C-alpha positions as a Python dict, from the first residue, in 0.01 Angstrom:
ca = {
    (1, 'M'): (0, 0, 0),
    (2, 'A'): (-112, 61, -355),
    (3, 'G'): (-436, -98, -465),
    (4, 'G'): (-593, -97, -120),
    (5, 'G'): (-410, -414, -7),
    (6, 'S'): (-252, -467, 327),
    (7, 'R'): (83, -592, 442),
    (8, 'G'): (-91, -892, 601),
    (9, 'R'): (-242, -1001, 270),
    (10, 'T'): (93, -969, 98),
    (11, 'V'): (257, -1185, 364),
    (12, 'V'): (-15, -1453, 355),
    (13, 'W'): (-25, -1485, -23),
    (14, 'G'): (356, -1468, -42),
    (15, 'A'): (379, -1754, 208),
    (16, 'A'): (120, -1945, 7),
    (17, 'A'): (336, -1906, -304),
    (18, 'L'): (640, -2035, -113),
    (19, 'M'): (441, -2336, 0),
    (20, 'L'): (415, -2446, -361),
    (21, 'L'): (777, -2557, -334),
    (22, 'P'): (678, -2924, -273),
    (23, 'L'): (525, -2931, -622),
    (24, 'L'): (844, -2793, -772),
    (25, 'A'): (1056, -3034, -568),
    (26, 'T'): (842, -3328, -681),
    (27, 'L'): (899, -3234, -1043),
    (28, 'V'): (1272, -3171, -1007),
    (29, 'T'): (1404, -3439, -771),
    (30, 'D'): (1330, -3799, -677),
    (31, 'E'): (1391, -3731, -306),
    (32, 'V'): (1046, -3574, -265),
    (33, 'K'): (778, -3828, -351),
    (34, 'W'): (441, -3655, -341),
    (35, 'D'): (166, -3799, -557),
    (36, 'V'): (-139, -3623, -698),
    (37, 'A'): (-347, -3691, -385),
    (38, 'D'): (-82, -3535, -158),
    (39, 'L'): (-66, -3223, -372),
    (40, 'A'): (-447, -3200, -394),
    (41, 'I'): (-489, -3226, -16),
    (42, 'F'): (-213, -2974, 43),
    (43, 'G'): (-370, -2739, -211),
    (44, 'A'): (-712, -2771, -48),
    (45, 'I'): (-571, -2692, 296),
    (46, 'L'): (-379, -2396, 155),
    (47, 'A'): (-684, -2264, -31),
    (48, 'A'): (-900, -2299, 281),
    (49, 'A'): (-649, -2115, 499),
    (50, 'C'): (-608, -1829, 251),
    (51, 'G'): (-984, -1816, 194),
    (52, 'I'): (-1051, -1785, 567),
    (53, 'F'): (-792, -1508, 589),
    (54, 'E'): (-955, -1321, 300),
    (55, 'L'): (-1299, -1366, 456),
    (56, 'A'): (-1175, -1224, 784),
    (57, 'A'): (-1016, -934, 597),
    (58, 'S'): (-1332, -859, 401),
    (59, 'I'): (-1569, -852, 698),
    (60, 'K'): (-1321, -655, 907),
    (61, 'I'): (-1318, -874, 1216),
    (62, 'W'): (-1159, -667, 1491),
    (63, 'P'): (-875, -909, 1583),
    (64, 'Y'): (-770, -908, 1218),
    (65, 'R'): (-778, -529, 1212),
    (66, 'I'): (-560, -515, 1524),
    (67, 'S'): (-299, -745, 1365),
    (68, 'T'): (-258, -540, 1047),
}
């Protein structure tokens, strides 16, 4: 992949982008009722998960290397 990325990183960050749909749904419809705290907690969990993935990718942990 160009730029030295991996397919795994593309999948993880693509999934992270798709998980921003609750924010869009909150803005567009009244059926989804997330407040600022819900979005902040969700964002923190998402950032932590992606950060852990990036950390594992940067230190080349062998299970990560096997999966990519």
